[in-house]
VOFI-90302 format. One line per 10 residues: their letters; for each residue x, y, z of N, C-alpha, C. Coordinates in nm, 2 decimals, padded with zeros to 4 digits. Each point is the difference from the previous one (the first is absolute). Layout:
# VOFI-90302
a = X,Y,Z,X,Y,Z,X,Y,Z ~ ...
//
This chain:
# VOFI-90302
mrfrpcidlh = -02.17,-11.51,-06.12,00.06,00.09,00.10,00.15,-00.01,-00.01 ~ 00.06,00.12,00.03,00.15,00.01,00.00,00.05,00.07,00.12 ~ 00.13,-00.04,00.04,00.07,00.08,00.09,00.06,00.12,-00.07 ~ -00.02,00.12,00.06,00.06,00.12,-00.06,00.11,00.06,00.09 ~ 00.12,00.01,-00.05,00.11,00.05,00.09,-00.01,00.15,00.01 ~ 00.08,00.06,00.09,00.00,00.14,00.02,00.13,00.05,00.04 ~ 00.02,00.13,-00.03,00.12,00.08,00.04,-00.05,00.13,00.06 ~ 00.00,00.02,00.13,-00.04,00.13,00.06,00.12,00.08,00.02 ~ -00.01,00.13,-00.04,00.12,00.09,00.01,-00.04,00.12,00.09 ~ 00.10,00.03,00.09,-00.02,00.11,00.09,00.14,00.07,00.02
nglvkqivgs = 00.00,00.12,-00.04,00.13,00.08,00.00,00.11,-00.08,-00.08 ~ -00.04,-00.06,-00.11,00.09,-00.06,-00.09,00.05,-00.14,00.04 ~ -00.05,-00.05,00.11,00.04,-00.13,00.05,-00.12,-00.10,-00.01 ~ 00.03,-00.13,-00.02,-00.10,-00.10,00.01,-00.04,-00.02,00.14 ~ -00.13,00.02,00.04,-00.05,-00.02,00.13,-00.13,-00.07,00.00 ~ -00.04,-00.05,00.12,-00.13,-00.04,00.03,-00.05,00.07,00.12 ~ -00.11,00.08,-00.02,-00.05,00.08,00.11,-00.14,-00.03,00.03 ~ -00.05,00.05,00.12,-00.14,-00.01,00.04,-00.07,00.11,-00.07 ~ -00.09,-00.03,-00.10,-00.06,00.10,-00.09,-00.07,00.10,00.07 ~ -00.07,-00.03,00.11,-00.09,00.10,00.07,00.08,00.10,00.07
tlrseedsav = 00.14,-00.02,00.02,00.08,00.10,00.07,00.07,00.10,-00.10 ~ -00.03,-00.01,-00.13,00.04,00.10,-00.09,-00.07,00.13,00.02 ~ 00.07,00.11,-00.02,-00.05,00.13,00.02,00.02,00.09,-00.13 ~ -00.10,00.08,-00.03,00.02,00.09,-00.12,00.05,00.13,00.04 ~ 00.04,00.08,-00.10,00.05,00.13,00.02,-00.09,00.09,00.08 ~ -00.13,-00.02,-00.02,-00.10,00.08,00.06,-00.05,-00.05,00.14 ~ 00.06,-00.11,00.04,-00.05,-00.06,00.13,00.03,00.09,00.12 ~ -00.10,00.01,00.09,00.01,00.08,00.11,00.11,-00.05,00.10 ~ 00.05,-00.12,-00.02,00.10,-00.05,00.08,00.14,00.05,-00.03 ~ 00.02,00.09,-00.10,00.13,00.05,-00.03,00.05,00.08,00.12
nmsnelpepv = 00.12,-00.02,00.04,00.05,00.06,00.13,00.05,00.14,-00.03 ~ 00.06,00.06,00.10,00.04,00.14,00.00,00.11,00.03,-00.10 ~ 00.08,-00.11,-00.03,00.11,00.02,-00.10,-00.05,-00.03,-00.14 ~ -00.13,-00.02,-00.02,-00.06,-00.03,-00.13,00.05,-00.13,-00.06 ~ 00.05,-00.09,00.08,00.04,-00.13,-00.04,-00.11,-00.10,00.03 ~ -00.03,-00.09,-00.09,-00.11,-00.10,00.02,00.05,-00.10,00.09 ~ -00.08,-00.05,00.09,00.04,-00.11,00.09,00.03,-00.13,-00.09 ~ 00.10,-00.07,00.04,00.03,-00.12,-00.07,-00.10,-00.11,00.01 ~ -00.04,-00.07,-00.11,-00.09,-00.11,00.01,00.06,-00.12,00.08 ~ -00.09,-00.08,00.05,00.05,-00.12,00.06,00.06,-00.10,-00.10
tnfetnkssa = 00.12,-00.03,00.01,00.07,-00.08,-00.10,00.02,-00.15,00.05 ~ -00.04,-00.09,-00.08,00.02,-00.14,00.03,00.13,-00.05,-00.05 ~ 00.05,00.05,-00.11,00.12,-00.05,-00.07,00.06,00.11,-00.09 ~ 00.13,00.00,00.00,00.08,00.09,-00.08,00.12,-00.07,-00.05 ~ 00.04,00.03,-00.12,00.12,-00.07,-00.06,00.08,00.09,-00.09 ~ 00.13,-00.02,-00.01,00.08,00.07,-00.10,00.00,-00.07,-00.13 ~ -00.06,-00.12,-00.01,-00.02,-00.07,-00.13,-00.08,00.09,-00.09 ~ 00.04,00.01,-00.12,-00.06,00.10,-00.09,-00.13,-00.05,-00.05 ~ -00.08,00.10,-00.05,-00.13,-00.03,-00.06,00.02,-00.09,-00.12 ~ 00.11,00.03,-00.08,00.03,-00.07,-00.12,00.03,-00.15,00.03
efaqmyaedn = 00.06,-00.03,00.11,00.03,-00.14,00.04,-00.13,-00.07,00.03 ~ -00.09,00.06,00.06,-00.13,-00.07,00.03,-00.07,-00.02,-00.13 ~ 00.00,00.10,-00.09,-00.07,-00.01,-00.12,00.06,-00.11,-00.09 ~ 00.13,-00.01,00.00,00.07,-00.10,-00.08,-00.04,-00.14,00.05 ~ -00.01,-00.01,00.13,-00.04,-00.13,00.06,-00.14,-00.04,-00.04 ~ -00.09,00.09,00.00,-00.14,-00.02,-00.05,00.00,-00.04,-00.14 ~ 00.09,00.06,-00.08,00.00,-00.03,-00.15,00.05,-00.14,-00.02 ~ 00.11,-00.04,00.08,00.06,-00.13,-00.02,-00.10,-00.11,00.05 ~ -00.09,00.04,00.09,-00.10,-00.10,00.05,-00.13,00.01,-00.07 ~ 00.00,00.08,-00.11,-00.12,00.01,-00.09,-00.12,00.03,00.08
lpgghvimlg = 00.00,00.12,00.07,-00.11,00.05,00.08,-00.04,00.13,-00.05 ~ -00.07,00.01,-00.11,-00.05,00.13,-00.05,-00.12,00.05,00.07 ~ -00.02,00.13,-00.01,-00.12,00.06,00.05,00.01,00.06,00.14 ~ 00.13,-00.01,00.06,00.02,00.06,00.13,00.00,00.15,-00.01 ~ 00.02,00.07,00.11,00.00,00.14,00.00,00.11,00.07,00.08 ~ 00.05,00.11,-00.05,00.09,00.09,00.06,-00.07,00.12,00.06 ~ 00.00,00.02,00.13,-00.08,00.11,00.05,00.10,00.10,00.07 ~ -00.01,00.12,-00.05,00.08,00.11,00.05,-00.07,00.07,00.12 ~ 00.04,-00.02,00.12,-00.06,00.06,00.12,00.06,00.13,00.03 ~ -00.05,00.10,-00.07,00.06,00.14,00.03,00.11,00.03,-00.10
pnneqaalea = 00.07,00.11,00.02,00.10,00.06,-00.09,00.13,-00.08,00.01 ~ 00.09,00.03,-00.09,00.14,-00.05,-00.01,00.00,-00.15,-00.03 ~ -00.10,-00.05,-00.08,00.00,-00.14,-00.04,00.00,-00.02,-00.15 ~ 00.00,00.11,-00.07,-00.02,-00.02,-00.15,00.12,-00.08,-00.06 ~ 00.12,00.03,00.04,00.11,-00.07,-00.06,00.00,-00.15,00.03 ~ -00.03,-00.03,00.13,-00.01,-00.14,00.04,-00.11,-00.08,-00.08 ~ -00.11,00.07,-00.02,-00.11,-00.06,-00.08,00.04,-00.02,-00.14 ~ 00.07,00.10,-00.06,00.05,-00.02,-00.14,00.10,-00.11,-00.02 ~ 00.08,-00.02,00.10,00.10,-00.11,00.00,-00.07,-00.14,00.01 ~ -00.11,-00.01,00.08,-00.07,-00.12,00.00,-00.07,-00.03,-00.13
laaypngmqv = -00.06,00.10,-00.06,-00.07,-00.02,-00.13,00.10,-00.04,-00.11 ~ 00.12,00.06,00.01,00.10,-00.04,-00.10,00.05,-00.14,00.02 ~ 00.00,-00.05,00.12,00.04,-00.14,00.03,-00.10,-00.10,-00.04 ~ -00.13,00.04,-00.01,-00.10,-00.10,-00.04,-00.10,00.07,-00.09 ~ 00.04,00.03,-00.13,-00.08,00.08,-00.09,-00.13,-00.06,-00.03 ~ -00.11,00.08,00.01,-00.13,-00.05,-00.02,-00.05,-00.11,00.09 ~ 00.07,-00.02,00.11,-00.03,-00.10,00.10,-00.06,00.05,00.13 ~ 00.01,00.13,00.02,-00.05,00.06,00.12,-00.08,00.13,-00.02 ~ -00.10,00.02,00.09,-00.08,00.12,00.00,00.07,00.10,00.09 ~ -00.03,00.13,-00.01,00.06,00.10,00.08,-00.11,00.09,00.05
gggisasnar = 00.01,00.04,00.13,-00.10,00.10,00.06,00.06,00.08,00.10 ~ -00.07,00.11,00.04,00.05,00.09,00.10,00.03,00.14,-00.07 ~ -00.09,00.09,00.01,00.03,00.13,-00.06,-00.02,00.01,-00.15 ~ -00.07,-00.10,-00.06,-00.02,00.00,-00.14,-00.12,00.09,-00.04 ~ 00.01,00.07,-00.11,-00.10,00.09,-00.05,00.01,00.00,-00.15 ~ -00.08,00.08,-00.06,00.01,00.02,-00.15,00.13,00.06,-00.04 ~ 00.07,00.07,00.09,00.12,00.06,-00.04,00.12,-00.10,-00.02 ~ -00.01,-00.11,00.07,00.12,-00.09,00.00,-00.04,-00.15,-00.04 ~ -00.13,-00.03,-00.02,-00.04,-00.14,-00.02,00.07,-00.06,-00.13 ~ 00.00,00.08,-00.10,00.06,-00.05,-00.13,00.15,-00.03,00.02
dyieagashv = 00.06,00.09,00.08,00.15,-00.01,00.02,00.03,-00.14,00.06 ~ -00.08,-00.04,00.10,00.03,-00.12,00.07,-00.03,-00.12,-00.09 ~ -00.10,00.01,-00.09,-00.03,-00.11,-00.09,00.12,-00.01,-00.10 ~ 00.05,00.11,-00.05,00.11,00.00,-00.09,00.13,-00.05,00.07 ~ 00.00,00.01,00.14,00.12,-00.04,00.07,-00.01,-00.15,00.03 ~ -00.11,-00.07,-00.04,00.00,-00.14,00.02,-00.11,-00.06,00.09 ~ -00.09,00.09,00.06,-00.11,-00.04,00.08,-00.10,-00.07,-00.09 ~ -00.06,-00.11,00.05,-00.10,-00.07,-00.08,-00.13,00.08,00.02 ~ -00.02,00.06,00.12,-00.12,00.08,00.03,00.04,00.11,00.09 ~ -00.08,00.11,00.01,00.02,00.09,00.11,-00.12,-00.01,00.09
iitswvfkdn = 00.03,00.02,00.13,-00.11,-00.02,00.10,-00.03,00.14,00.06 ~ -00.13,00.04,00.00,-00.03,00.13,00.04,-00.12,00.00,00.10 ~ 00.01,00.08,00.11,-00.11,00.02,00.09,-00.03,00.15,00.02 ~ 00.08,00.06,00.08,-00.03,00.14,00.04,-00.03,00.10,-00.11 ~ 00.07,-00.01,-00.11,-00.01,00.10,-00.11,-00.14,-00.01,-00.06 ~ -00.06,-00.11,00.00,-00.13,-00.01,-00.07,-00.12,00.03,00.10 ~ 00.03,00.04,00.12,-00.10,00.05,00.09,00.01,00.15,00.03 ~ -00.11,00.06,-00.01,-00.01,00.15,00.03,-00.12,00.03,00.08 ~ 00.02,00.07,00.11,-00.11,00.03,00.09,-00.06,-00.13,00.05 ~ 00.08,-00.10,00.03,-00.05,-00.13,00.05,-00.08,-00.09,-00.09
diafdrlqml = 00.00,00.04,-00.13,-00.08,-00.08,-00.09,00.09,-00.02,-00.13 ~ -00.04,-00.10,-00.08,00.07,-00.03,-00.12,-00.01,00.11,-00.10 ~ 00.12,00.04,-00.05,00.00,00.11,-00.11,00.01,-00.07,-00.13 ~ -00.12,-00.02,-00.06,-00.01,-00.08,-00.13,00.08,00.07,-00.11 ~ 00.01,00.13,00.00,00.07,00.07,-00.10,00.15,-00.04,00.00 ~ 00.05,-00.02,00.12,00.14,-00.04,00.01,00.02,-00.15,-00.04 ~ -00.10,-00.08,00.02,00.01,-00.14,-00.05,00.00,00.00,-00.15 ~ -00.09,00.09,-00.06,00.00,00.00,-00.14,00.13,00.05,-00.06 ~ 00.06,00.10,00.07,00.13,00.05,-00.04,00.11,-00.12,-00.01 ~ -00.01,-00.08,00.11,00.10,-00.11,00.00,-00.03,-00.10,-00.11
lqligkdklv = -00.13,-00.03,-00.03,-00.03,-00.09,-00.11,00.06,00.05,-00.13 ~ -00.01,00.13,-00.02,00.06,00.05,-00.13,00.15,-00.01,00.00 ~ 00.06,00.01,00.12,00.15,00.00,00.01,00.06,-00.14,-00.02 ~ -00.05,-00.09,00.08,00.06,-00.13,00.00,-00.09,-00.12,-00.03 ~ -00.13,00.02,-00.01,-00.09,-00.10,-00.03,-00.05,-00.08,00.12 ~ -00.12,-00.05,-00.01,-00.07,-00.08,00.11,00.09,-00.11,00.06 ~ 00.06,-00.08,-00.09,00.07,-00.12,00.04,00.13,00.02,00.07 ~ 00.05,00.13,00.00,00.12,00.03,00.07,-00.02,00.06,00.14 ~ -00.13,00.02,00.04,-00.04,00.07,00.12,-00.05,-00.09,00.10 ~ 00.06,00.00,00.12,-00.05,-00.07,00.12,-00.05,00.11,00.10
ldlscrkkpf = -00.12,-00.02,00.05,-00.06,00.09,00.10,00.02,-00.06,00.14 ~ 00.07,00.07,00.08,00.02,-00.05,00.14,-00.12,00.05,00.08 ~ -00.07,-00.10,00.05,-00.12,00.03,00.08,00.02,-00.05,00.14 ~ 00.12,00.04,00.05,00.03,-00.04,00.14,-00.10,00.06,00.09 ~ -00.04,-00.07,00.10,-00.12,00.04,00.08,00.00,-00.04,00.14 ~ -00.09,00.06,00.08,-00.02,-00.03,00.14,-00.14,00.04,00.04 ~ -00.05,-00.06,00.10,-00.13,00.04,00.06,00.02,00.13,00.08 ~ -00.11,00.08,-00.01,00.00,00.12,00.08,-00.01,-00.03,00.15 ~ 00.06,00.08,00.08,00.00,-00.02,00.15,-00.15,00.02,00.05 ~ -00.03,-00.07,00.10,-00.13,00.01,00.07,-00.01,00.14,00.06
vegeeidnny = -00.11,00.07,-00.02,-00.03,00.12,00.06,-00.13,-00.01,00.08 ~ 00.00,00.02,00.12,-00.12,-00.01,00.09,-00.11,00.09,-00.05 ~ -00.12,-00.06,-00.01,-00.12,00.07,-00.05,-00.02,-00.01,-00.15 ~ 00.10,-00.05,-00.07,-00.02,-00.02,-00.15,-00.02,-00.14,-00.03 ~ -00.08,-00.02,-00.11,-00.03,-00.14,-00.04,00.13,-00.07,-00.04 ~ 00.01,-00.13,00.04,00.12,-00.07,-00.04,00.01,-00.03,-00.15 ~ 00.11,00.03,-00.06,00.02,-00.02,-00.14,00.11,-00.10,-00.02 ~ -00.04,-00.12,-00.05,00.09,-00.11,-00.01,00.07,-00.01,-00.13 ~ -00.01,00.11,-00.09,00.07,00.00,-00.12,00.15,00.03,00.01 ~ 00.08,-00.05,-00.09,00.14,00.05,-00.02,00.00,00.12,-00.09
yvvtdkwqky = 00.07,00.10,00.04,00.02,00.12,-00.08,00.14,00.02,-00.05 ~ 00.02,00.04,-00.12,00.13,00.03,-00.06,00.06,00.11,00.08 ~ 00.13,-00.01,00.03,00.07,00.10,00.07,00.12,00.05,-00.08 ~ 00.03,00.13,00.00,00.10,00.06,-00.08,00.11,00.07,00.09 ~ 00.09,00.07,-00.06,00.10,00.07,00.07,00.07,-00.08,00.11 ~ 00.08,-00.10,-00.05,00.07,-00.10,00.09,-00.10,-00.07,00.09 ~ -00.12,-00.02,-00.05,-00.11,-00.08,00.07,-00.05,00.07,00.13 ~ 00.01,00.13,00.00,-00.04,00.07,00.12,-00.13,00.07,-00.02 ~ -00.04,00.02,-00.12,-00.12,00.08,-00.03,-00.11,-00.08,-00.06 ~ -00.12,00.00,00.06,-00.11,-00.08,-00.05,-00.07,00.08,-00.12
tnfaitqqnl = -00.03,-00.08,-00.10,-00.09,00.05,-00.10,-00.14,-00.04,00.02 ~ -00.09,00.04,-00.09,-00.14,-00.04,00.01,-00.03,-00.12,-00.09 ~ 00.11,-00.06,-00.05,-00.01,-00.11,-00.09,00.01,-00.14,00.07 ~ -00.11,-00.07,00.00,-00.01,-00.13,00.07,00.03,-00.11,-00.10 ~ 00.05,-00.11,00.06,00.03,-00.12,-00.08,-00.14,-00.08,-00.01 ~ -00.06,00.02,-00.11,-00.13,-00.07,-00.03,00.01,-00.06,-00.14 ~ -00.09,-00.09,-00.02,00.00,-00.07,-00.13,-00.03,00.10,-00.11 ~ -00.09,00.10,00.02,-00.03,00.10,-00.10,00.12,00.09,-00.03 ~ 00.07,00.04,00.11,00.11,00.09,-00.02,00.12,-00.08,-00.07 ~ 00.02,-00.12,00.03,00.11,-00.08,-00.07,-00.03,-00.01,-00.15
yllsqycgef = -00.13,-00.02,-00.03,-00.04,-00.01,-00.14,00.02,00.13,-00.07 ~ -00.04,00.11,00.07,00.02,00.13,-00.06,00.15,00.03,-00.04 ~ 00.09,-00.03,00.10,00.14,00.03,-00.02,00.06,-00.10,-00.10 ~ -00.05,-00.11,-00.02,00.05,-00.10,-00.09,00.00,00.05,-00.14 ~ -00.07,00.10,-00.03,-00.01,00.06,-00.14,00.12,00.09,-00.03 ~ 00.08,00.03,00.11,00.11,00.09,-00.01,00.14,-00.06,00.02 ~ 00.01,-00.12,00.04,00.13,-00.06,00.04,00.00,-00.15,-00.04 ~ 00.12,-00.06,00.01,00.02,-00.14,-00.03,00.00,-00.09,00.12 ~ 00.03,00.06,00.12,00.01,-00.08,00.12,-00.03,00.09,00.12 ~ -00.02,-00.07,00.12,-00.01,00.07,00.12,00.11,-00.05,00.10
lvhgvevegk = 00.05,00.08,00.08,00.09,-00.03,00.11,-00.07,00.04,00.13 ~ -00.02,-00.09,00.10,-00.07,00.04,00.12,00.08,-00.04,00.12 ~ 00.05,00.10,00.07,00.07,-00.02,00.13,-00.11,00.00,00.11 ~ 00.00,-00.10,00.09,-00.08,00.01,00.12,00.08,00.08,00.10 ~ -00.03,00.13,00.01,00.09,00.10,00.07,00.01,-00.04,00.15 ~ -00.10,-00.04,00.06,00.00,-00.02,00.14,00.10,-00.11,00.04 ~ 00.03,-00.09,-00.09,00.09,-00.12,00.03,00.13,00.01,-00.07 ~ 00.01,00.10,-00.09,00.12,00.01,-00.09,00.13,00.00,00.09 ~ 00.09,-00.10,-00.02,00.12,00.00,00.07,00.00,-00.06,00.14 ~ -00.12,-00.04,00.04,-00.01,-00.04,00.14,00.01,-00.15,00.02
rcgiledlvr = -00.01,-00.08,-00.11,00.01,-00.15,00.01,-00.10,-00.05,00.10 ~ -00.12,00.04,-00.01,-00.10,-00.04,00.10,-00.12,-00.07,-00.07 ~ 00.02,-00.04,-00.12,-00.11,-00.07,-00.07,-00.07,00.09,-00.10 ~ -00.04,-00.06,-00.11,-00.06,00.08,-00.11,-00.15,00.04,00.04 ~ -00.05,00.10,-00.07,-00.14,00.04,00.02,-00.09,-00.09,-00.08 ~ -00.05,-00.10,00.06,-00.07,-00.11,-00.07,-00.12,00.06,-00.07 ~ -00.07,00.09,00.07,-00.13,00.05,-00.06,00.03,00.08,-00.13 ~ 00.11,00.08,00.01,00.04,00.08,-00.12,00.04,-00.09,-00.12 ~ 00.08,-00.10,00.03,00.04,-00.10,-00.11,-00.12,-00.07,-00.06 ~ -00.09,-00.04,00.09,-00.12,-00.06,-00.05,-00.08,00.09,-00.09
mlgewsplpv = -00.02,00.13,00.04,-00.07,00.09,-00.09,00.07,00.02,-00.13 ~ 00.13,00.02,00.00,00.07,00.02,-00.12,-00.02,-00.12,-00.10 ~ 00.01,-00.12,00.06,-00.02,-00.12,-00.08,-00.14,-00.01,-00.06 ~ -00.10,00.05,00.07,-00.14,00.00,-00.05,-00.03,00.11,-00.10 ~ 00.06,00.12,00.03,-00.04,00.12,-00.07,00.09,00.05,-00.11 ~ 00.13,-00.02,00.00,00.09,00.06,-00.09,-00.02,-00.06,-00.14 ~ -00.02,00.09,-00.10,-00.01,-00.05,-00.14,00.14,00.00,-00.07 ~ 00.10,00.04,00.08,00.14,00.01,-00.06,00.09,-00.08,00.09 ~ 00.12,-00.03,-00.05,00.11,-00.06,00.09,00.02,00.10,00.11 ~ 00.01,-00.06,00.12,00.02,00.08,00.12,00.10,-00.07,00.09
tyaggasqfs = 00.09,00.09,00.06,00.10,-00.05,00.09,-00.03,00.05,00.14 ~ 00.00,-00.08,00.10,-00.02,00.04,00.14,00.14,-00.01,00.07 ~ 00.02,00.10,00.09,00.12,00.01,00.08,-00.04,00.04,00.14 ~ 00.06,-00.06,00.10,-00.02,00.04,00.14,-00.03,-00.11,00.09 ~ 00.09,-00.02,00.10,-00.03,-00.08,00.11,00.05,-00.15,-00.01 ~ 00.04,-00.04,-00.12,00.05,-00.14,-00.02,00.10,-00.03,00.11 ~ -00.02,-00.12,00.06,00.09,-00.03,00.12,00.05,-00.14,-00.01 ~ -00.06,-00.09,-00.08,00.05,-00.14,-00.01,-00.02,-00.05,-00.14 ~ 00.07,-00.11,-00.03,00.00,-00.06,-00.13,-00.14,-00.03,-00.05 ~ -00.09,-00.05,00.10,-00.13,-00.05,-00.04,-00.09,00.12,-00.04
dldlvkelgr = 00.04,00.12,00.01,-00.08,00.12,-00.04,-00.01,-00.01,-00.16 ~ 00.10,-00.06,-00.07,-00.01,-00.01,-00.14,-00.13,-00.08,-00.04 ~ -00.01,-00.12,00.07,-00.12,-00.08,-00.04,-00.13,00.06,00.06 ~ 00.01,00.08,00.11,-00.12,00.06,00.05,-00.05,00.11,-00.09 ~ 00.09,00.08,-00.06,-00.04,00.10,-00.09,-00.05,-00.06,-00.13 ~ 00.06,-00.11,-00.04,-00.05,-00.07,-00.12,-00.14,-00.05,00.02 ~ -00.03,-00.05,00.12,-00.14,-00.05,00.03,-00.10,00.12,00.01 ~ 00.03,00.10,00.09,-00.09,00.11,00.02,-00.02,00.08,-00.12 ~ 00.11,00.02,-00.08,-00.01,00.08,-00.12,-00.04,-00.07,-00.13 ~ -00.04,-00.13,00.02,-00.05,-00.08,-00.11,00.10,-00.02,-00.11
gkvdltigsa = 00.13,00.01,00.04,00.10,-00.02,-00.10,00.02,00.12,-00.09 ~ -00.07,00.11,00.03,00.01,00.12,-00.08,00.08,00.12,00.07 ~ 00.04,-00.02,00.12,00.07,00.11,00.08,00.14,-00.05,00.02 ~ 00.10,00.08,-00.06,00.14,-00.03,00.02,00.04,00.06,00.14 ~ 00.11,-00.05,00.05,00.05,00.04,00.13,00.14,00.05,00.00 ~ 00.02,00.11,00.06,00.14,00.05,00.03,00.03,-00.03,00.15 ~ 00.12,-00.05,00.02,00.06,-00.02,00.13,00.12,00.09,00.01 ~ 00.01,00.08,00.11,00.11,00.09,00.02,00.08,-00.04,00.12 ~ -00.03,00.06,00.11,00.07,-00.01,00.13,00.02,-00.14,00.05 ~ -00.10,-00.09,-00.04,00.00,-00.14,00.06,00.10,-00.09,-00.08
ldifggeicy = 00.05,00.05,-00.11,00.10,-00.09,-00.08,00.14,00.01,00.07 ~ 00.07,-00.11,-00.01,00.13,-00.01,00.06,00.10,00.10,-00.07 ~ -00.02,00.03,-00.13,00.09,00.10,-00.07,-00.02,00.14,00.06 ~ -00.11,00.02,00.08,-00.02,00.13,00.06,-00.01,-00.02,00.15 ~ 00.07,-00.10,00.05,00.01,-00.02,00.15,-00.11,-00.08,00.06 ~ -00.09,-00.05,-00.07,-00.11,-00.08,00.05,00.03,-00.15,00.01 ~ -00.11,-00.08,00.01,00.02,-00.14,00.03,-00.05,-00.09,-00.12 ~ -00.07,00.06,-00.10,-00.05,-00.08,-00.11,00.12,-00.01,-00.10 ~ 00.03,-00.12,-00.04,00.11,-00.03,-00.09,-00.03,00.05,-00.14 ~ 00.07,00.09,-00.05,-00.03,00.05,-00.14,00.01,-00.11,-00.10
revvdwqrqq = 00.10,-00.09,00.01,00.02,-00.11,-00.09,-00.12,-00.09,00.00 ~ -00.06,-00.02,00.11,-00.12,-00.09,00.01,-00.12,00.07,-00.07 ~ 00.00,00.13,00.01,-00.11,00.08,-00.07,00.02,-00.01,-00.15 ~ 00.12,00.01,-00.05,00.03,-00.02,-00.14,-00.04,-00.14,-00.05 ~ 00.03,-00.10,00.08,-00.04,-00.14,-00.03,-00.15,-00.01,-00.01 ~ -00.07,00.07,00.10,-00.15,00.00,00.00,-00.05,00.06,-00.13 ~ 00.06,00.10,-00.05,-00.04,00.07,-00.12,00.02,-00.10,-00.12 ~ 00.11,-00.06,00.00,00.03,-00.10,-00.11,-00.11,-00.11,00.00 ~ -00.04,-00.04,00.11,-00.11,-00.11,00.01,-00.13,00.05,-00.05 ~ -00.03,00.13,00.03,-00.13,00.06,-00.06,00.01,00.00,-00.15
ekeanp = 00.11,00.03,-00.05,00.02,00.01,-00.15,-00.02,-00.14,-00.06 ~ 00.05,-00.10,00.07,-00.01,-00.14,-00.05,-00.15,-00.04,00.00 ~ -00.07,00.03,00.10,-00.14,-00.03,00.01,-00.08,00.07,-00.10 ~ 00.04,00.12,-00.03,-00.08,00.08,-00.10,00.03,-00.05,-00.14 ~ 00.12,-00.05,-00.02,00.04,-00.05,-00.14,00.06,-00.14,00.01 ~ -00.08,-00.10,00.03,00.05,-00.13,00.02,00.06,-00.06,-00.13
//
C-alpha cells in the first residue's frame, strides 16, 4: 500500500473542494446568467501546482494525480507535470484527442472517466482507441462512484455505480468483481473516488475499500473522506494492502489537520517493511 498525493485544479488554482458540489455545463442548476454555481471549497491557495509537484518529487511520492476540475486548468496541469516528469498522472477532460499530448508532456498515465462512457454504458470502441494510442499501461480508468438514491416503491440497490460529468450523472456500470476484471483488460490501474464523502473529511467508505481490496485485479487508489492519520492503517487493513490511499482536504498542506510530513514518514516505513 502507498500514499498517493494529489493536486486538484479549479480555474487554474490549486483547490480542495467537496466533489459532490461540482456541476457540469448541462446541469439544470445553471442560473439565468449561464454561470455555474461555485462548488463548496475547503481550501484555495496561490501556491502553484508546480510547487506542490516539486515537493512530491523531492519526497519521492510517485503515482499521485493531477485532476483538472473543469476548464482553464490545462496550463497549471502542464506545469505540474513538468515539475515532476513521469511522477504524476493527469485527469479531467482527457480523451483520444489529447491523451498522447499529456503523456508526451510528462504524465506517467492519463486518467479517463466520462469520455469512455456513452449512453450510460462503457464504449469499448473508445477504450480500444486509447489502447492503440497510448497502450494499456499508460491508462487509468477513474471509476468514481456513488450509490443511487432511494426511490420509494423500487427495490433497494446497494451497488456503487460509476458517475460521470463531474460526478453528477449515473451510469449503468456497477462496481462488481466481474466488471473490474472486464475493465482490467483495458487499463493499468483504477482510481476510485467515493463521491458521497469526497472532500467532506467524514471518514472513508469502508465497504467500498473492502470490496476494492477483494475484487480488483489491478493496482487501485481510493480517494474520499479521509479524516485522520489512522485512516492510512485502516485502508491498509480493509484493502488487504492492495488499495492505495489519496488524502486531500484533511492534509495540513491543504488546510486540514493531518500532518503531511507524518504521512511521508509513514510511507517510508511501509517501504522499509516491504524491503527489509
